[in-house]
GUNUNU-378463 format. One record per atom (N, C-alpha, C): residue number from 1; x, y, z. Coordinates in Angstrom, 3 decimals, padded with zeros to 6 digits. Atoms other than C-alpha are relative to their C-alpha. Layout:
# GUNUNU-378463
<r><nr>NUM</nr><px>X</px><py>Y</py><pz>Z</pz></r>
...
END
This chain:
# GUNUNU-378463
<r><nr>1</nr><px>000.317</px><py>-001.403</py><pz>-000.165</pz></r>
<r><nr>1</nr><px>003.223</px><py>-011.958</py><pz>-010.990</pz></r>
<r><nr>1</nr><px>000.667</px><py>000.766</py><pz>-001.138</pz></r>
<r><nr>2</nr><px>-000.554</px><py>-000.754</py><pz>001.116</pz></r>
<r><nr>2</nr><px>003.662</px><py>-009.584</py><pz>-013.876</pz></r>
<r><nr>2</nr><px>000.875</px><py>001.128</py><pz>000.502</pz></r>
<r><nr>3</nr><px>-000.928</px><py>-001.073</py><pz>-000.370</pz></r>
<r><nr>3</nr><px>006.192</px><py>-006.788</py><pz>-013.925</pz></r>
<r><nr>3</nr><px>-000.729</px><py>001.197</py><pz>000.579</pz></r>
<r><nr>4</nr><px>000.738</px><py>-001.162</py><pz>-000.492</pz></r>
<r><nr>4</nr><px>003.589</px><py>-004.060</py><pz>-013.438</pz></r>
<r><nr>4</nr><px>-000.563</px><py>-000.244</py><pz>001.395</pz></r>
<r><nr>5</nr><px>000.518</px><py>000.330</py><pz>-001.322</pz></r>
<r><nr>5</nr><px>002.030</px><py>-005.847</py><pz>-010.459</pz></r>
<r><nr>5</nr><px>001.104</px><py>000.089</py><pz>001.048</pz></r>
<r><nr>6</nr><px>-001.127</px><py>-000.091</py><pz>-000.921</pz></r>
<r><nr>6</nr><px>005.453</px><py>-006.114</py><pz>-008.829</pz></r>
<r><nr>6</nr><px>000.365</px><py>001.456</py><pz>000.253</pz></r>
<r><nr>7</nr><px>-000.298</px><py>-001.423</py><pz>-000.169</pz></r>
<r><nr>7</nr><px>006.052</px><py>-002.397</py><pz>-009.457</pz></r>
<r><nr>7</nr><px>-000.983</px><py>000.673</py><pz>000.934</pz></r>
<r><nr>8</nr><px>001.034</px><py>-000.603</py><pz>-000.845</pz></r>
<r><nr>8</nr><px>002.764</px><py>-001.457</py><pz>-007.803</pz></r>
<r><nr>8</nr><px>000.198</px><py>-000.438</py><pz>001.445</pz></r>
<r><nr>9</nr><px>-000.237</px><py>000.510</py><pz>-001.351</pz></r>
<r><nr>9</nr><px>003.501</px><py>-003.672</py><pz>-004.810</pz></r>
<r><nr>9</nr><px>001.212</px><py>000.675</py><pz>000.626</pz></r>
<r><nr>10</nr><px>-001.212</px><py>-000.653</py><pz>-000.498</pz></r>
<r><nr>10</nr><px>006.990</px><py>-002.179</py><pz>-004.468</pz></r>
<r><nr>10</nr><px>-000.241</px><py>001.477</py><pz>000.285</pz></r>
<r><nr>11</nr><px>000.343</px><py>-001.405</py><pz>-000.224</pz></r>
<r><nr>11</nr><px>005.550</px><py>001.342</py><pz>-004.741</pz></r>
<r><nr>11</nr><px>-000.659</px><py>000.180</py><pz>001.358</pz></r>
<r><nr>12</nr><px>000.688</px><py>-000.085</py><pz>-001.292</pz></r>
<r><nr>12</nr><px>003.207</px><py>000.792</py><pz>-001.792</pz></r>
<r><nr>12</nr><px>000.953</px><py>-000.331</py><pz>001.140</pz></r>
<r><nr>13</nr><px>-000.969</px><py>000.377</py><pz>-001.034</pz></r>
<r><nr>13</nr><px>005.978</px><py>-000.902</py><pz>000.173</pz></r>
<r><nr>13</nr><px>000.965</px><py>001.151</py><pz>000.286</pz></r>
<r><nr>14</nr><px>-000.934</px><py>-001.116</py><pz>-000.168</pz></r>
<r><nr>14</nr><px>008.356</px><py>002.020</py><pz>-000.400</pz></r>
<r><nr>14</nr><px>-000.667</px><py>001.161</py><pz>000.739</pz></r>
<r><nr>15</nr><px>000.722</px><py>-001.092</py><pz>-000.665</pz></r>
<r><nr>15</nr><px>005.753</px><py>004.608</py><pz>000.635</pz></r>
<r><nr>15</nr><px>-000.215</px><py>-000.334</py><pz>001.469</pz></r>
<r><nr>16</nr><px>000.283</px><py>000.400</py><pz>-001.379</pz></r>
<r><nr>16</nr><px>004.807</px><py>002.654</py><pz>003.762</pz></r>
<r><nr>16</nr><px>001.274</px><py>-000.007</py><pz>000.849</pz></r>
<r><nr>17</nr><px>-001.250</px><py>000.033</py><pz>-000.755</pz></r>
<r><nr>17</nr><px>008.423</px><py>002.099</py><pz>004.817</pz></r>
<r><nr>17</nr><px>000.527</px><py>001.399</py><pz>000.286</pz></r>
<r><nr>18</nr><px>-000.421</px><py>-001.380</py><pz>-000.216</pz></r>
<r><nr>18</nr><px>009.060</px><py>005.822</py><pz>004.461</pz></r>
<r><nr>18</nr><px>-000.792</px><py>000.667</py><pz>001.119</pz></r>
<r><nr>19</nr><px>000.879</px><py>-000.622</py><pz>-000.985</pz></r>
<r><nr>19</nr><px>006.196</px><py>006.633</py><pz>006.827</pz></r>
<r><nr>19</nr><px>000.195</px><py>-000.513</py><pz>001.419</pz></r>
<r><nr>20</nr><px>000.038</px><py>000.648</py><pz>-001.314</pz></r>
<r><nr>20</nr><px>006.724</px><py>004.217</py><pz>009.720</pz></r>
<r><nr>20</nr><px>001.340</px><py>000.075</py><pz>000.729</pz></r>
<r><nr>21</nr><px>-001.214</px><py>000.044</py><pz>-000.819</pz></r>
<r><nr>21</nr><px>009.215</px><py>003.931</py><pz>012.576</pz></r>
<r><nr>21</nr><px>000.701</px><py>-001.352</py><pz>-000.096</pz></r>
<r><nr>22</nr><px>-000.559</px><py>001.354</py><pz>000.086</pz></r>
<r><nr>22</nr><px>009.716</px><py>000.175</py><pz>012.092</pz></r>
<r><nr>22</nr><px>-000.180</px><py>-000.533</py><pz>-001.423</pz></r>
<r><nr>23</nr><px>000.174</px><py>000.436</py><pz>001.393</pz></r>
<r><nr>23</nr><px>010.218</px><py>-000.363</py><pz>008.334</pz></r>
<r><nr>23</nr><px>000.222</px><py>-001.497</py><pz>-000.208</pz></r>
<r><nr>24</nr><px>-000.224</px><py>001.432</py><pz>000.149</pz></r>
<r><nr>24</nr><px>011.363</px><py>-003.944</py><pz>008.908</pz></r>
<r><nr>24</nr><px>-001.275</px><py>-000.805</py><pz>000.258</pz></r>
<r><nr>25</nr><px>001.265</px><py>000.683</py><pz>-000.279</pz></r>
<r><nr>25</nr><px>007.807</px><py>-004.802</py><pz>010.011</pz></r>
<r><nr>25</nr><px>-001.085</px><py>000.341</py><pz>-001.022</pz></r>
<r><nr>26</nr><px>000.948</px><py>-000.302</py><pz>001.069</pz></r>
<r><nr>26</nr><px>006.168</px><py>-003.609</py><pz>006.783</pz></r>
<r><nr>26</nr><px>-000.015</px><py>-001.179</py><pz>-000.971</pz></r>
<r><nr>27</nr><px>000.164</px><py>001.106</py><pz>000.933</pz></r>
<r><nr>27</nr><px>004.787</px><py>-006.418</py><pz>004.658</pz></r>
<r><nr>27</nr><px>-001.112</px><py>000.343</py><pz>-000.983</pz></r>
<r><nr>28</nr><px>000.986</px><py>-000.269</py><pz>001.043</pz></r>
<r><nr>28</nr><px>002.965</px><py>-005.971</py><pz>001.357</pz></r>
<r><nr>28</nr><px>-000.192</px><py>-001.291</py><pz>-000.784</pz></r>
<r><nr>29</nr><px>000.324</px><py>001.239</py><pz>000.711</pz></r>
<r><nr>29</nr><px>001.193</px><py>-008.886</py><pz>-000.267</pz></r>
<r><nr>29</nr><px>-001.101</px><py>000.293</py><pz>-001.010</pz></r>
<r><nr>30</nr><px>001.002</px><py>-000.196</py><pz>001.042</pz></r>
<r><nr>30</nr><px>-000.805</px><py>-009.015</py><pz>-003.464</pz></r>
<r><nr>30</nr><px>-000.904</px><py>-001.225</py><pz>-000.061</pz></r>
<r><nr>31</nr><px>000.977</px><py>001.073</py><pz>000.005</pz></r>
<r><nr>31</nr><px>-003.976</px><py>-011.092</py><pz>-003.337</pz></r>
<r><nr>31</nr><px>-000.921</px><py>000.155</py><pz>-001.205</pz></r>
<r><nr>32</nr><px>000.975</px><py>000.018</py><pz>001.102</pz></r>
<r><nr>32</nr><px>-006.213</px><py>-012.042</py><pz>-006.256</pz></r>
<r><nr>32</nr><px>000.312</px><py>000.988</py><pz>-001.114</pz></r>
<r><nr>33</nr><px>-000.391</px><py>-000.860</py><pz>001.105</pz></r>
<r><nr>33</nr><px>-004.264</px><py>-009.809</py><pz>-008.624</pz></r>
<r><nr>33</nr><px>-000.261</px><py>001.473</py><pz>000.199</pz></r>
<r><nr>34</nr><px>000.353</px><py>-001.417</py><pz>-000.108</pz></r>
<r><nr>34</nr><px>-006.028</px><py>-006.555</py><pz>-007.750</pz></r>
<r><nr>34</nr><px>-000.079</px><py>000.511</py><pz>001.432</pz></r>
<r><nr>35</nr><px>000.078</px><py>-000.396</py><pz>-001.398</pz></r>
<r><nr>35</nr><px>-006.053</px><py>-006.512</py><pz>-003.929</pz></r>
<r><nr>35</nr><px>001.409</px><py>-000.010</py><pz>000.579</pz></r>
<r><nr>36</nr><px>-001.322</px><py>-000.111</py><pz>-000.617</pz></r>
<r><nr>36</nr><px>-002.939</px><py>-005.282</py><pz>-002.145</pz></r>
<r><nr>36</nr><px>-000.207</px><py>000.192</py><pz>001.493</pz></r>
<r><nr>37</nr><px>000.113</px><py>-000.043</py><pz>-001.442</pz></r>
<r><nr>37</nr><px>-002.653</px><py>-005.947</py><pz>001.573</pz></r>
<r><nr>37</nr><px>001.264</px><py>000.604</py><pz>000.587</pz></r>
<r><nr>38</nr><px>-001.115</px><py>-000.662</py><pz>-000.670</pz></r>
<r><nr>38</nr><px>-000.448</px><py>-003.710</py><pz>003.701</pz></r>
<r><nr>38</nr><px>-000.078</px><py>-000.311</py><pz>001.479</pz></r>
<r><nr>39</nr><px>-000.053</px><py>000.333</py><pz>-001.418</pz></r>
<r><nr>39</nr><px>000.598</px><py>-004.923</py><pz>007.131</pz></r>
<r><nr>39</nr><px>001.173</px><py>000.746</py><pz>000.627</pz></r>
<r><nr>40</nr><px>-001.030</px><py>-000.752</py><pz>-000.711</pz></r>
<r><nr>40</nr><px>002.529</px><py>-002.700</py><pz>009.559</pz></r>
<r><nr>40</nr><px>-000.095</px><py>-000.336</py><pz>001.482</pz></r>
<r><nr>41</nr><px>000.018</px><py>000.202</py><pz>-001.444</pz></r>
<r><nr>41</nr><px>003.412</px><py>-002.795</py><pz>013.244</pz></r>
<r><nr>41</nr><px>-001.182</px><py>000.761</py><pz>000.598</pz></r>
<r><nr>42</nr><px>001.171</px><py>-000.617</py><pz>-000.633</pz></r>
<r><nr>42</nr><px>000.542</px><py>-001.935</py><pz>015.560</pz></r>
<r><nr>42</nr><px>000.279</px><py>001.442</py><pz>000.418</pz></r>
<r><nr>43</nr><px>-000.351</px><py>-001.359</py><pz>-000.432</pz></r>
<r><nr>43</nr><px>002.390</px><py>001.138</py><pz>016.846</pz></r>
<r><nr>43</nr><px>000.087</px><py>000.974</py><pz>-001.174</pz></r>
<r><nr>44</nr><px>-000.104</px><py>-000.852</py><pz>001.184</pz></r>
<r><nr>44</nr><px>002.739</px><py>002.456</py><pz>013.270</pz></r>
<r><nr>44</nr><px>-001.314</px><py>000.128</py><pz>-000.763</pz></r>
<r><nr>45</nr><px>001.274</px><py>-000.010</py><pz>000.707</pz></r>
<r><nr>45</nr><px>-000.893</px><py>001.961</py><pz>012.273</pz></r>
<r><nr>45</nr><px>-000.530</px><py>001.425</py><pz>-000.185</pz></r>
<r><nr>46</nr><px>000.477</px><py>-001.370</py><pz>000.083</pz></r>
<r><nr>46</nr><px>-001.770</px><py>005.582</py><pz>013.017</pz></r>
<r><nr>46</nr><px>000.747</px><py>000.826</py><pz>-001.030</pz></r>
<r><nr>47</nr><px>-000.792</px><py>-000.737</py><pz>000.979</pz></r>
<r><nr>47</nr><px>001.042</px><py>006.867</py><pz>010.839</pz></r>
<r><nr>47</nr><px>-000.396</px><py>-000.354</py><pz>-001.423</pz></r>
<r><nr>48</nr><px>000.396</px><py>000.435</py><pz>001.338</pz></r>
<r><nr>48</nr><px>-000.114</px><py>004.824</py><pz>007.864</pz></r>
<r><nr>48</nr><px>-001.398</px><py>000.500</py><pz>-000.334</pz></r>
<r><nr>49</nr><px>001.373</px><py>-000.450</py><pz>000.245</pz></r>
<r><nr>49</nr><px>-003.771</px><py>005.774</py><pz>008.278</pz></r>
<r><nr>49</nr><px>-000.062</px><py>001.526</py><pz>-000.059</pz></r>
<r><nr>50</nr><px>-000.024</px><py>-001.458</py><pz>-000.001</pz></r>
<r><nr>50</nr><px>-003.133</px><py>009.425</py><pz>009.126</pz></r>
<r><nr>50</nr><px>-001.246</px><py>000.599</py><pz>000.637</pz></r>
<r><nr>51</nr><px>001.149</px><py>-000.685</py><pz>-000.593</pz></r>
<r><nr>51</nr><px>-005.522</px><py>012.016</py><pz>010.483</pz></r>
<r><nr>51</nr><px>-001.206</px><py>-000.108</py><pz>-000.916</pz></r>
<r><nr>52</nr><px>001.253</px><py>000.197</py><pz>000.731</pz></r>
<r><nr>52</nr><px>-009.046</px><py>011.207</py><pz>009.396</pz></r>
<r><nr>52</nr><px>000.200</px><py>-000.825</py><pz>-001.273</pz></r>
<r><nr>53</nr><px>-000.231</px><py>000.889</py><pz>001.128</pz></r>
<r><nr>53</nr><px>-007.593</px><py>008.632</py><pz>006.977</pz></r>
<r><nr>53</nr><px>000.626</px><py>000.661</py><pz>-001.213</pz></r>
<r><nr>54</nr><px>-000.542</px><py>-000.739</py><pz>001.144</pz></r>
<r><nr>54</nr><px>-005.857</px><py>011.203</py><pz>004.796</pz></r>
<r><nr>54</nr><px>001.191</px><py>-000.703</py><pz>-000.644</pz></r>
<r><nr>55</nr><px>-001.202</px><py>000.632</py><pz>000.550</pz></r>
<r><nr>55</nr><px>-002.578</px><py>009.308</py><pz>004.409</pz></r>
<r><nr>55</nr><px>-000.350</px><py>-001.248</py><pz>-000.802</pz></r>
<r><nr>56</nr><px>000.378</px><py>001.216</py><pz>000.724</pz></r>
<r><nr>56</nr><px>-004.167</px><py>005.994</py><pz>003.441</pz></r>
<r><nr>56</nr><px>-000.832</px><py>000.357</py><pz>-001.227</pz></r>
<r><nr>57</nr><px>000.762</px><py>-000.446</py><pz>001.174</pz></r>
<r><nr>57</nr><px>-006.539</px><py>007.862</py><pz>001.114</pz></r>
<r><nr>57</nr><px>000.943</px><py>000.463</py><pz>-001.108</pz></r>
<r><nr>58</nr><px>-000.992</px><py>-000.442</py><pz>000.986</pz></r>
<r><nr>58</nr><px>-003.527</px><py>009.448</py><pz>-000.589</pz></r>
<r><nr>58</nr><px>000.732</px><py>-001.196</py><pz>-000.615</pz></r>
<r><nr>59</nr><px>-000.645</px><py>001.207</py><pz>000.526</pz></r>
<r><nr>59</nr><px>-001.842</px><py>006.046</py><pz>-000.911</pz></r>
<r><nr>59</nr><px>-000.931</px><py>-000.715</py><pz>-000.983</pz></r>
<r><nr>60</nr><px>000.963</px><py>000.623</py><pz>000.914</pz></r>
<r><nr>60</nr><px>-005.015</px><py>004.693</py><pz>-002.505</pz></r>
<r><nr>60</nr><px>-000.107</px><py>000.783</py><pz>-001.302</pz></r>
<r><nr>61</nr><px>000.043</px><py>-000.819</py><pz>001.213</pz></r>
<r><nr>61</nr><px>-005.049</px><py>007.623</py><pz>-004.939</pz></r>
<r><nr>61</nr><px>001.217</px><py>-000.273</py><pz>-000.882</pz></r>
<r><nr>62</nr><px>-001.217</px><py>000.322</py><pz>000.754</pz></r>
<r><nr>62</nr><px>-001.448</px><py>006.896</py><pz>-005.963</pz></r>
<r><nr>62</nr><px>-000.134</px><py>-001.386</py><pz>-000.630</pz></r>
<r><nr>63</nr><px>000.204</px><py>001.356</py><pz>000.511</pz></r>
<r><nr>63</nr><px>-002.329</px><py>003.218</py><pz>-006.345</pz></r>
<r><nr>63</nr><px>-000.985</px><py>-000.006</py><pz>-001.163</pz></r>
<r><nr>64</nr><px>000.978</px><py>-000.100</py><pz>001.085</pz></r>
<r><nr>64</nr><px>-005.325</px><py>004.108</py><pz>-008.478</pz></r>
<r><nr>64</nr><px>000.630</px><py>000.587</py><pz>-001.257</pz></r>
<r><nr>65</nr><px>-000.674</px><py>-000.616</py><pz>001.144</pz></r>
<r><nr>65</nr><px>-003.205</px><py>006.337</py><pz>-010.714</pz></r>
<r><nr>65</nr><px>000.977</px><py>-000.981</py><pz>-000.654</pz></r>
<r><nr>66</nr><px>-000.918</px><py>001.000</py><pz>000.553</pz></r>
<r><nr>66</nr><px>-000.640</px><py>003.551</py><pz>-011.116</pz></r>
<r><nr>66</nr><px>-000.766</px><py>-001.095</py><pz>-000.734</pz></r>
<r><nr>67</nr><px>000.803</px><py>001.031</py><pz>000.642</pz></r>
<r><nr>67</nr><px>-003.417</px><py>001.140</py><pz>-012.046</pz></r>
<r><nr>67</nr><px>-000.579</px><py>000.413</py><pz>-001.335</pz></r>
<r><nr>68</nr><px>000.543</px><py>-000.481</py><pz>001.271</pz></r>
<r><nr>68</nr><px>-004.620</px><py>003.321</py><pz>-014.911</pz></r>
<r><nr>68</nr><px>000.846</px><py>-000.495</py><pz>-001.162</pz></r>
<r><nr>69</nr><px>-000.901</px><py>000.472</py><pz>001.062</pz></r>
<r><nr>69</nr><px>-001.573</px><py>002.348</py><pz>-016.956</pz></r>
<r><nr>69</nr><px>-000.249</px><py>-001.445</py><pz>-000.377</pz></r>
<r><nr>70</nr><px>000.206</px><py>001.434</py><pz>000.239</pz></r>
<r><nr>70</nr><px>-002.355</px><py>-001.345</py><pz>-016.577</pz></r>
<r><nr>70</nr><px>-001.467</px><py>-000.329</py><pz>-000.243</pz></r>
<r><nr>71</nr><px>001.444</px><py>000.195</py><pz>000.170</pz></r>
<r><nr>71</nr><px>-006.111</px><py>-000.860</py><pz>-017.017</pz></r>
<r><nr>71</nr><px>-000.555</px><py>-000.919</py><pz>001.075</pz></r>
<r><nr>72</nr><px>000.457</px><py>000.788</py><pz>-001.141</pz></r>
<r><nr>72</nr><px>-006.685</px><py>-002.324</py><pz>-013.553</pz></r>
<r><nr>72</nr><px>-000.453</px><py>000.944</py><pz>001.099</pz></r>
<r><nr>73</nr><px>000.442</px><py>-000.749</py><pz>-001.179</pz></r>
<r><nr>73</nr><px>-008.450</px><py>-001.122</py><pz>-010.439</pz></r>
<r><nr>73</nr><px>000.508</px><py>-000.732</py><pz>001.224</pz></r>
<r><nr>74</nr><px>-000.599</px><py>000.607</py><pz>-001.167</pz></r>
<r><nr>74</nr><px>-006.344</px><py>-001.894</py><pz>-007.396</pz></r>
<r><nr>74</nr><px>-000.731</px><py>000.456</py><pz>001.261</pz></r>
<r><nr>75</nr><px>000.593</px><py>-000.299</py><pz>-001.298</pz></r>
<r><nr>75</nr><px>-007.647</px><py>-002.008</py><pz>-003.830</pz></r>
<r><nr>75</nr><px>001.081</px><py>-000.169</py><pz>001.057</pz></r>
<r><nr>76</nr><px>-000.980</px><py>000.063</py><pz>-001.086</pz></r>
<r><nr>76</nr><px>-005.461</px><py>-001.251</py><pz>-000.811</pz></r>
<r><nr>76</nr><px>-000.731</px><py>-000.275</py><pz>001.300</pz></r>
<r><nr>77</nr><px>000.565</px><py>000.352</py><pz>-001.297</pz></r>
<r><nr>77</nr><px>-006.341</px><py>-002.932</py><pz>002.467</pz></r>
<r><nr>77</nr><px>001.124</px><py>000.041</py><pz>001.034</pz></r>
<r><nr>78</nr><px>-000.969</px><py>-000.080</py><pz>-001.088</pz></r>
<r><nr>78</nr><px>-004.497</px><py>-002.101</py><pz>005.692</pz></r>
<r><nr>78</nr><px>-000.419</px><py>-001.025</py><pz>001.056</pz></r>
<r><nr>79</nr><px>000.283</px><py>001.104</py><pz>-000.913</pz></r>
<r><nr>79</nr><px>-004.285</px><py>-005.141</py><pz>007.975</pz></r>
<r><nr>79</nr><px>000.705</px><py>000.245</py><pz>001.326</pz></r>
<r><nr>80</nr><px>-000.609</px><py>-000.157</py><pz>-001.321</pz></r>
<r><nr>80</nr><px>-003.664</px><py>-005.023</py><pz>011.709</pz></r>
<r><nr>80</nr><px>000.857</px><py>-001.186</py><pz>000.341</pz></r>
END
């Protein structure tokens, strides 16, 4: 994993841990280089998604902006 990929993964992990009640149950995994999977506790799923998906949409926007530097298009998937 390159340095930039690790930074992007850590960025999503930090944001997610700041949002949830159980930060020890936040897991971020990078698949196929451009897909980032975010797994949180079932009780925290609503906090990560937000009202009408606003929070996860904002996280995807931050991820997209971070990917511009590396000339990559990242995808964020929230896993139950």
